[in-house]
Structures are given as C-alpha cells and as structure tokens.
C-alpha positions as CSV (number, residue, x, y, z in Angstrom):
1,X,-261.7,-86.8,33.6
2,X,-262.0,-83.3,35.1
3,X,-258.5,-83.7,36.6
4,X,-257.1,-84.7,33.2
5,X,-258.8,-81.8,31.5
6,X,-257.4,-79.4,34.2
7,X,-253.9,-80.7,33.5
8,X,-254.4,-80.4,29.7
9,X,-255.6,-76.8,30.2
10,X,-252.3,-75.9,31.8
11,X,-250.7,-76.2,28.3
12,X,-247.4,-78.0,27.3
13,X,-245.1,-75.6,29.2
14,X,-246.6,-76.9,32.5
15,X,-248.1,-80.2,31.5
16,X,-245.0,-81.7,30.0
17,X,-242.7,-80.8,33.0
18,X,-245.3,-82.5,35.3
19,X,-245.3,-85.6,33.1
20,X,-241.5,-85.7,33.0
21,X,-241.3,-85.2,36.8
22,X,-243.7,-88.1,37.4
23,X,-242.0,-90.3,34.9
24,X,-238.6,-89.5,36.5
25,X,-239.9,-90.7,39.9
26,X,-241.3,-93.8,38.3
27,X,-237.9,-94.5,36.7
28,X,-236.3,-94.1,40.2
29,X,-234.3,-91.0,39.2
30,X,-234.9,-89.5,42.6
31,X,-236.9,-86.4,43.6
32,X,-234.1,-83.8,42.8
33,X,-233.1,-85.1,39.4
34,X,-236.7,-85.7,38.4
35,X,-237.7,-82.2,39.4
36,X,-234.7,-80.7,37.6
37,X,-235.5,-82.6,34.4
38,X,-239.1,-81.4,34.5
39,X,-238.2,-77.8,35.2
40,X,-235.5,-77.7,32.5
41,X,-238.0,-79.1,29.9
42,X,-240.4,-76.4,31.0
43,X,-237.8,-73.8,30.6
44,X,-237.0,-75.1,27.1
45,X,-240.6,-75.0,26.0
46,X,-241.0,-71.5,27.4
47,X,-238.0,-70.6,25.3
48,X,-239.4,-72.3,22.2
49,X,-242.8,-70.5,22.7
50,X,-241.0,-67.2,23.0
51,X,-239.2,-67.7,19.7
52,X,-242.4,-68.9,18.1
53,X,-244.1,-65.8,19.5
54,X,-241.3,-63.7,18.0
55,X,-242.2,-65.3,14.6
56,X,-246.0,-65.1,15.1
57,X,-246.0,-61.5,16.3
58,X,-243.7,-60.3,13.6
59,X,-243.7,-62.7,10.6
60,X,-247.4,-63.4,10.8
61,X,-248.5,-59.8,10.3
62,X,-245.9,-59.3,7.6
63,X,-247.3,-62.3,5.7
64,X,-250.8,-60.9,6.2
65,X,-249.8,-57.5,5.0
66,X,-248.1,-59.1,2.0
67,X,-251.3,-61.0,1.1
68,X,-253.4,-57.8,1.4
69,X,-250.9,-55.7,-0.5
70,X,-250.9,-58.0,-3.5
71,X,-254.7,-58.6,-3.2
72,X,-254.3,-62.4,-3.0
73,X,-257.9,-63.1,-2.2
74,X,-257.3,-65.7,0.5
75,X,-260.3,-65.4,2.8
76,X,-260.0,-68.3,5.3
77,X,-257.3,-67.8,7.9
78,X,-255.1,-70.6,9.1
79,X,-255.3,-70.5,12.9
80,X,-252.3,-72.9,13.3
81,X,-251.7,-75.6,15.9
82,X,-252.2,-73.2,18.8
83,X,-255.8,-72.7,17.6
84,X,-256.4,-76.4,16.7
85,X,-255.1,-78.2,19.7
86,X,-257.7,-76.6,22.2
87,X,-260.4,-77.7,19.7
88,X,-259.1,-81.3,19.9
89,X,-258.8,-81.3,23.7
90,X,-262.3,-79.8,24.3
91,X,-264.0,-82.2,22.0
92,X,-266.0,-85.2,23.1
93,X,-263.0,-87.4,22.0
94,X,-260.4,-85.2,23.7
95,X,-259.8,-86.5,27.2
96,X,-260.5,-90.2,26.3
97,X,-257.8,-89.9,23.5
98,X,-255.0,-90.0,26.0
99,X,-255.8,-93.4,27.7
100,X,-256.7,-94.8,24.2
101,X,-253.4,-93.7,22.7
102,X,-251.5,-95.0,25.7
103,X,-253.3,-98.4,25.5
104,X,-252.5,-98.6,21.8
105,X,-248.9,-98.0,22.6
106,X,-248.8,-100.7,25.3
107,X,-250.5,-103.3,23.1
108,X,-248.1,-102.6,20.2
109,X,-245.1,-102.9,22.5
110,X,-246.2,-106.2,23.9
111,X,-247.1,-107.6,20.5
112,X,-243.7,-106.3,19.2
113,X,-245.4,-104.1,16.6
114,X,-243.4,-101.0,17.6
115,X,-240.3,-100.1,19.6
116,X,-241.6,-96.6,20.4
117,X,-242.4,-95.9,24.1
118,X,-244.3,-92.6,23.8
119,X,-243.9,-90.3,26.8
120,X,-245.0,-87.2,24.8
121,X,-248.6,-87.0,26.2
122,X,-249.3,-83.5,25.0
123,X,-248.9,-84.3,21.3
124,X,-251.6,-87.0,21.5
125,X,-253.7,-84.0,20.6
126,X,-253.0,-84.8,16.9
127,X,-254.7,-88.2,17.4
128,X,-257.5,-86.6,19.3
129,X,-258.0,-84.1,16.5
130,X,-258.4,-86.9,14.0
131,X,-261.0,-88.6,16.3
132,X,-262.8,-85.3,16.8
133,X,-263.0,-84.6,13.0
134,X,-264.5,-88.1,12.4
135,X,-266.9,-87.6,15.3
136,X,-267.9,-84.2,13.8
137,X,-268.6,-85.8,10.4
138,X,-270.4,-89.0,11.6
139,X,-271.7,-88.1,15.1
140,X,-270.4,-91.5,16.1
141,X,-268.3,-91.6,19.3
142,X,-266.9,-95.1,18.4
143,X,-265.9,-94.0,14.9
144,X,-264.1,-91.1,16.5
145,X,-262.3,-93.6,18.9
146,X,-261.3,-95.8,15.9
147,X,-259.8,-92.7,14.3
148,X,-257.7,-92.1,17.4
149,X,-256.6,-95.8,17.4
150,X,-255.6,-95.8,13.7
151,X,-253.7,-92.5,14.0
152,X,-251.9,-93.5,17.1
153,X,-250.8,-96.9,15.7
154,X,-249.6,-95.2,12.5
155,X,-247.7,-92.5,14.4
156,X,-245.8,-95.1,16.4
157,X,-244.9,-96.9,13.2
158,X,-243.6,-93.6,11.7
159,X,-241.5,-93.3,14.9
160,X,-240.0,-96.7,14.2
161,X,-239.3,-96.1,10.5
162,X,-237.6,-92.7,10.9
163,X,-235.7,-93.6,14.1
164,X,-232.5,-94.1,12.0
165,X,-232.8,-90.5,10.8
166,X,-233.5,-89.2,14.3
167,X,-230.3,-91.0,15.4
168,X,-227.9,-90.5,12.5
169,X,-228.9,-87.1,11.2
170,X,-230.2,-85.3,14.3
171,X,-227.9,-87.1,16.8
172,X,-230.7,-88.2,19.1
173,X,-229.7,-91.6,20.2
174,X,-232.6,-93.9,21.2
175,X,-235.2,-91.2,20.4
176,X,-238.2,-91.4,18.1
177,X,-240.3,-88.5,16.9
178,X,-243.7,-90.1,16.1
179,X,-245.9,-87.0,16.3
180,X,-247.0,-84.1,14.1
181,X,-246.6,-82.9,10.6
182,X,-242.9,-83.8,10.2
183,X,-243.3,-87.6,10.4
184,X,-246.5,-87.8,8.4
185,X,-245.1,-85.7,5.6
186,X,-241.7,-87.6,5.5
187,X,-243.0,-90.6,3.3
188,X,-243.5,-88.1,0.5
189,X,-239.8,-86.9,1.0
190,X,-238.6,-90.5,0.9
191,X,-240.2,-91.1,-2.5
192,X,-239.0,-87.7,-3.9
193,X,-235.4,-88.4,-2.6
194,X,-235.4,-91.8,-4.4
195,X,-236.6,-90.1,-7.7
196,X,-233.9,-87.4,-7.5
197,X,-231.3,-90.2,-6.9
198,X,-232.2,-91.5,-10.4
199,X,-231.7,-88.2,-12.2
200,X,-227.9,-88.1,-13.1
201,X,-227.0,-84.4,-12.9
202,X,-229.7,-83.3,-10.4
203,X,-228.7,-85.9,-7.8
204,X,-225.3,-84.2,-7.5
205,X,-226.8,-80.8,-6.5
206,X,-226.3,-80.3,-2.8
207,X,-226.3,-77.2,-0.7
208,X,-227.0,-76.6,2.9
209,X,-226.4,-73.8,5.4
210,X,-223.1,-75.3,6.4
211,X,-221.8,-75.3,2.8
212,X,-223.2,-71.8,2.2
213,X,-221.3,-70.6,5.3
214,X,-218.1,-72.3,4.1
215,X,-218.3,-70.6,0.7
216,X,-219.6,-67.2,1.7
217,X,-217.8,-66.9,5.1
218,X,-219.6,-64.7,7.7
219,X,-222.2,-63.7,5.1
220,X,-223.3,-67.3,4.9
221,X,-223.9,-67.7,8.6
222,X,-227.4,-68.6,9.7
223,X,-227.9,-65.3,11.5
224,X,-227.2,-63.4,8.2
225,X,-229.4,-65.7,6.2
226,X,-232.3,-65.2,8.6
227,X,-231.8,-61.4,8.5
228,X,-231.8,-61.4,4.7
229,X,-235.0,-63.4,4.5
230,X,-236.6,-61.1,7.1
231,X,-235.5,-58.1,4.9
232,X,-237.1,-59.6,1.8
233,X,-240.4,-60.4,3.5
234,X,-240.5,-56.9,5.0
235,X,-240.0,-55.3,1.6
236,X,-242.7,-57.5,0.0
237,X,-245.0,-56.5,2.9
238,X,-244.5,-52.8,2.0
239,X,-243.0,-52.0,5.4
240,X,-241.1,-48.8,6.1
241,X,-237.3,-48.9,6.2
242,X,-237.2,-49.0,10.1
243,X,-239.8,-51.8,10.2
244,X,-238.0,-53.8,7.5
245,X,-234.7,-53.5,9.5
246,X,-236.4,-54.6,12.7
247,X,-238.0,-57.6,11.1
248,X,-234.6,-58.5,9.6
249,X,-232.9,-58.4,13.0
250,X,-235.7,-60.5,14.6
251,X,-235.5,-63.2,11.9
252,X,-231.8,-63.3,12.4
253,X,-232.4,-63.8,16.1
254,X,-234.7,-66.7,15.4
255,X,-231.9,-68.5,13.5
256,X,-229.7,-68.2,16.6
257,X,-232.2,-68.6,19.4
258,X,-234.2,-71.6,18.3
259,X,-231.3,-74.2,18.4
260,X,-230.2,-72.6,21.7
261,X,-233.6,-73.0,23.5
262,X,-234.1,-76.5,22.1
263,X,-230.9,-77.6,23.9
264,X,-232.7,-77.0,27.2
265,X,-235.5,-79.5,26.2
266,X,-232.9,-82.0,25.2
267,X,-231.0,-81.5,28.5
268,X,-234.1,-82.2,30.5
269,X,-235.4,-85.1,28.4
270,X,-232.2,-87.1,27.7
271,X,-231.7,-88.3,31.3
272,X,-235.3,-89.6,31.3
273,X,-234.9,-91.2,28.0
274,X,-231.6,-92.9,29.1
275,X,-233.2,-94.2,32.3
276,X,-236.2,-95.5,30.4
277,X,-234.0,-97.3,27.9
278,X,-231.9,-98.9,30.7
279,X,-235.0,-100.3,32.5
280,X,-236.5,-101.5,29.2
281,X,-233.2,-103.2,28.2
282,X,-233.2,-105.1,31.5
283,X,-236.9,-106.1,31.1
284,X,-236.7,-107.0,27.4
285,X,-233.1,-108.1,26.8
286,X,-231.7,-107.9,23.3
287,X,-234.4,-105.5,22.1
288,X,-233.8,-101.8,21.5
289,X,-236.5,-99.2,22.3
290,X,-237.0,-95.6,21.3
291,X,-238.4,-93.0,23.6
292,X,-241.1,-91.0,21.8
293,X,-240.6,-87.3,22.3
294,X,-241.7,-83.9,21.0
295,X,-240.9,-82.9,17.4
296,X,-239.6,-79.6,18.8
297,X,-236.3,-81.4,19.3
298,X,-235.8,-81.3,15.6
299,X,-235.9,-77.6,15.5
300,X,-232.5,-77.5,17.1
301,X,-231.0,-78.5,13.8
302,X,-229.6,-75.5,11.8
303,X,-230.8,-76.9,8.5
304,X,-234.3,-77.2,9.8
305,X,-234.3,-73.6,11.0
306,X,-232.9,-72.5,7.6
307,X,-235.7,-74.5,5.8
308,X,-238.3,-73.0,8.2
309,X,-237.5,-69.4,7.2
310,X,-237.2,-70.3,3.5
311,X,-240.7,-71.9,3.5
312,X,-242.4,-68.9,5.0
313,X,-242.4,-66.9,1.7
314,X,-242.5,-70.1,-0.3
315,X,-245.7,-71.3,1.4
316,X,-247.4,-68.0,0.7
317,X,-246.3,-68.3,-3.0
318,X,-247.8,-71.8,-3.1
319,X,-251.0,-70.5,-1.5
320,X,-251.3,-67.9,-4.2
321,X,-250.5,-70.2,-7.1
322,X,-252.6,-73.2,-6.0
323,X,-255.8,-73.1,-8.1
324,X,-259.0,-72.5,-6.1
325,X,-257.1,-72.0,-2.8
326,X,-258.9,-69.9,-0.2
327,X,-256.5,-70.5,2.8
328,X,-254.2,-67.8,4.0
329,X,-251.3,-69.4,5.8
330,X,-250.9,-67.5,9.0
331,X,-250.9,-69.3,12.4
332,X,-248.7,-72.2,11.2
333,X,-246.2,-70.0,9.4
334,X,-244.3,-69.6,12.6
335,X,-244.0,-73.4,12.9
336,X,-243.6,-74.2,9.2
337,X,-240.3,-76.0,10.1
338,X,-242.3,-78.8,11.7
339,X,-243.7,-79.7,8.2
340,X,-240.2,-80.1,6.6
341,X,-238.2,-81.1,9.7
342,X,-238.1,-84.9,9.0
343,X,-237.7,-84.2,5.3
344,X,-234.5,-82.4,6.1
345,X,-233.2,-85.6,7.7
346,X,-234.5,-87.7,4.8
347,X,-232.4,-85.6,2.4
348,X,-229.4,-85.6,4.8
349,X,-229.5,-81.8,5.2
350,X,-229.6,-81.1,1.4
351,X,-231.7,-77.9,1.2
352,X,-232.1,-78.3,-2.6
353,X,-233.9,-81.6,-2.2
354,X,-235.8,-80.2,0.9
355,X,-237.1,-77.4,-1.3
356,X,-238.4,-79.8,-3.9
357,X,-240.1,-82.1,-1.4
358,X,-241.2,-79.2,0.8
359,X,-243.0,-77.5,-2.1
360,X,-244.8,-80.8,-2.8
361,X,-245.7,-81.3,0.9
362,X,-247.0,-77.8,1.4
363,X,-249.0,-78.0,-1.8
364,X,-250.7,-81.2,-0.7
365,X,-251.2,-79.7,2.8
366,X,-252.9,-76.5,1.5
367,X,-255.0,-78.6,-1.0
368,X,-256.3,-80.8,1.8
369,X,-256.9,-77.8,4.1
370,X,-259.2,-76.3,1.6
371,X,-261.4,-79.5,1.7
372,X,-261.4,-79.5,5.5
373,X,-262.6,-75.9,6.0
374,X,-266.2,-76.9,6.6
375,X,-265.7,-79.6,9.2
376,X,-262.8,-77.7,10.8
377,X,-265.2,-74.7,11.3
378,X,-267.8,-77.0,12.7
379,X,-265.3,-78.4,15.2
380,X,-264.3,-74.8,16.2
381,X,-268.0,-73.9,16.8
382,X,-268.5,-77.0,19.0
383,X,-265.4,-76.0,21.0
384,X,-266.6,-72.4,21.3
385,X,-263.3,-71.1,19.9
386,X,-264.5,-69.6,16.6
387,X,-264.9,-66.1,17.9
388,X,-265.9,-63.6,15.3
389,X,-264.3,-65.5,12.4
390,X,-266.6,-66.8,9.7
391,X,-264.5,-69.9,8.8
392,X,-261.2,-71.3,10.1
393,X,-258.7,-73.9,9.2
394,X,-255.2,-75.1,10.3
395,X,-252.4,-76.4,8.1
396,X,-251.2,-78.7,10.8
397,X,-253.9,-81.3,11.4
398,X,-256.4,-79.6,9.0
399,X,-254.0,-80.4,6.2
400,X,-252.9,-83.9,7.3
401,X,-253.3,-86.7,4.8
402,X,-253.9,-89.2,7.7
403,X,-256.9,-87.2,9.0
404,X,-258.1,-86.4,5.4
405,X,-258.1,-90.0,4.2
406,X,-259.8,-91.4,7.3
407,X,-262.5,-88.7,7.1
408,X,-263.1,-89.3,3.4
409,X,-263.4,-93.0,4.0
410,X,-266.5,-92.4,6.2
411,X,-268.0,-89.5,4.2
412,X,-266.8,-89.7,0.5
413,X,-267.3,-86.0,0.1
414,X,-264.3,-85.6,-2.2
415,X,-263.9,-88.8,-4.1
416,X,-261.4,-87.7,-6.8
417,X,-259.0,-86.0,-4.3
418,X,-259.3,-89.0,-2.1
419,X,-258.2,-91.2,-5.0
420,X,-255.3,-88.9,-5.9
421,X,-254.1,-87.9,-2.4
422,X,-254.9,-91.2,-0.8
423,X,-253.2,-93.1,-3.7
424,X,-250.1,-91.0,-3.5
425,X,-249.9,-91.2,0.3
426,X,-250.5,-95.0,0.5
427,X,-247.9,-95.5,-2.2
428,X,-245.4,-93.3,-0.3
429,X,-246.1,-95.1,3.0
430,X,-245.6,-98.6,1.5
431,X,-242.4,-97.4,-0.3
432,X,-241.1,-96.0,3.0
433,X,-241.9,-99.2,4.8
434,X,-240.0,-101.3,2.2
435,X,-237.0,-99.0,2.4
436,X,-237.1,-99.3,6.2
437,X,-237.2,-103.1,6.1
438,X,-234.3,-103.1,3.7
439,X,-232.3,-100.8,6.0
440,X,-232.1,-98.0,3.5
441,X,-233.5,-95.2,5.5
442,X,-230.3,-93.3,6.5
443,X,-228.1,-96.4,7.2
444,X,-225.1,-95.9,9.5
445,X,-222.7,-96.0,6.5
446,X,-224.2,-92.7,5.4
447,X,-223.6,-90.7,8.6
448,X,-221.8,-87.5,7.7
449,X,-223.1,-87.2,4.1
450,X,-224.9,-84.0,5.1
451,X,-221.7,-82.1,6.1
C-alpha cells in the first residue's frame, strides 16, 4: 500500500505517464513506443495544468474580488478538485479504492455489464471520495467500500451510455469518458435537450462558436471571445485598465492554448487505446470495447472551451442568486468546463441549449455543495489539509448528486432535498438509459449537426 500511496503522491502528471508506459509494455508496444506515449501524455498534462494555472492564478482572484466588491456574502470557499483529490487519496478508503474499482471493472467486463476498459487510474479518486464521505458519515469501512463499488459501476455505465457522443461529437473513436463531473451531469442535459426539442420555436435556436465566427468574422474567433469575457470579468472585479487588459489577453490565450495542449494527451493515449482495442477484439470477437480515459480530452473541443469561459461569470451569478447559498465558487472555476463538457456533446455543440442545461447543472451542484460543507470539512480535517480555513467545500465531488444521494441514504440528514434531487436525478438516469437502449443518444445519422 505504501508503494501505491507513493505513486499517487506523484500526481497525475507523473502517475499517468507511468501507468501508460506500463500498459504499453503489457500491450507489447515495445519499450520505445511505450516510453514515448507515456512522456507525451505527461507533457500534455503539464500543458493542461499550466493553462488551468493560468485560469486559477488570474480568473480565481478576479472572481474573488468581484464577490468582495459586490458584498456577496459567500463565506465558504470552494477548494476545487486540486484540494479534494488529496483528501480522497489520504483517507482510509483512498488506496484500497484503486484495486476495488479495477475489480469492479473486470467483473462488469466478464459479465458483459460494460464495454468500458478503464485505464484512467488517477480519476478513481472520484470513487474514493464517495467512499471517504460515506466513511466519514458512518465510521463504517465497509459502507465506504460499498460507496466505491456503486460509484465505479455507475461511472462505467455512464461511459457506455455516452460513448456515442464521445465518438460522434468529439471524434474520439473507441474512447469512453466515464469519470468526473461531465458524465454525471450529462443525464440532466439529456432530459433538458428532449424538453427543448418539444418547444416549437425554441428548438430552432442554435448558436455555437463556429457559427458566431462565421457571422462575425475575425471578431467571432475563440481568441476574441475569450478576451472579451476576460475584459468583462476584469471590469466587474474593479481592476485597473492595465489589469483588465492583461486578464483579457490571458483569457484569450486560454481559448487558444487549451485545445492545443489536449492534442498532446490524445497523441500519447490513442496508440495505447488502439492497441488495447486490437487485443480485446481478438480475445472477444464481435464485441466492441471502449477505453476509459481522462475527461481532459473533452477540453480540446472549442465549444467546450467557449462554454467554460461563459460559465465562469454565470456560476458566480448563480451562487449569488441561489437562496441560502454560502459557497463561493473559486477552485473549480478554472475547470468549470468539466461540468458542462458532456452536455456540449449532448446538445451537439449548441451553446444556447448548453447555457440552459448548464445553469440547471450548476444550480444543483451548488445546492448540493451547501449541504455537504460539514462532512467535507470533516474529511479535510481528517486528511490534515484544512489549514487555516474554517470550512471548505468543492463543487466537483462535493456537489455530485451520486455522492449526495448515497450519503443521504445512510444518514437522511436532508430528507426533502434527497427526495427532490434524488428524484430528479434517478428520473434523468432512467430517461438516459432508455434513450441509449433505443439508440437515440447522438446516432450516426446526426453527425455533423453541430456545424
């Protein structure tokens, strides 16, 4: 276990390249090709982290200054996934979560319950977090493990259901994205998309960054849109002219750099994914498999990046308007694109629909986060990562309906919200499952609708 913990402590930029290198050797890619795949993936994640740091170091303080300037009264800071993932790994459930999640994956593969072969070991932290929260509530190790098992099984099914979107919208052949806030929030988007389809005039509204660029020319390019959003946020934060202009340029840079650095991750992962599929196709003839990879791959899509920047100010507005909210979105603002990434695919790149479903998703997320502050703070104290903060929360797993519903089923601390949120989420999941079984989640005939 100490060896596993040591590898986990290296972080995703080192851990994932090591995992990819070992998997490459197992798949008989050879030492050189395996080493190259691992290093290229590492380079890609360093690039992603640099871009995220660009957002965190510049957009985070702007959001904070905006909140203080308008006296928003949001007292509990969102520490984001960078703050939550170490809490999950350092918990009692942390290191055991990896073999448990892998075992769940193997059992589901052999019983034909999933087609996802997960190689993204790092993002098992989401499952570990669920288990850690249940353990913190009940002090039962086995209830924590059951939480990991349920979350893992559900995540692999989400990978199955949204694989048509991963393929047809994002162009990732044979890839599944089972982890994180994008997949768990997508069932809400599926329901909202179906509702919009039944509203005659509204269903015809369609705009995305490509169409904006076509109509506005150079002014509609992603780099200009990013700079404009940075300009608005800087002005709302009360920055000086020079600081506003610097923020604008940096946000424009994010729009250009994020898709570029994600290409390195794809370049390193795709040979591994192709080799894995070839071996699985030989072993299980006639059955297609999906290789489960990191949700960062979705950030290479220009519509996702555009939605990411749009939802930075929107999430702050939601936080202000949501009755009784105490959470100040901060740490996860830089990665807000993860929350709406799969929704972008569900809506075929239509940013109008993404705005509607995204507002609903972020409202539910912040509502849940408020009810998770106590147990999240307890987990932070147990992990020794609270520092001088009185209370902490994260929007990522702290606002996840999967973790919330499982926690409430063993505690019943918030019965009415459990009925409302749980009911909405279960309905959305069942609705998504039915659409998947009927082949109506982004069928091949709809490829190209987003252009």
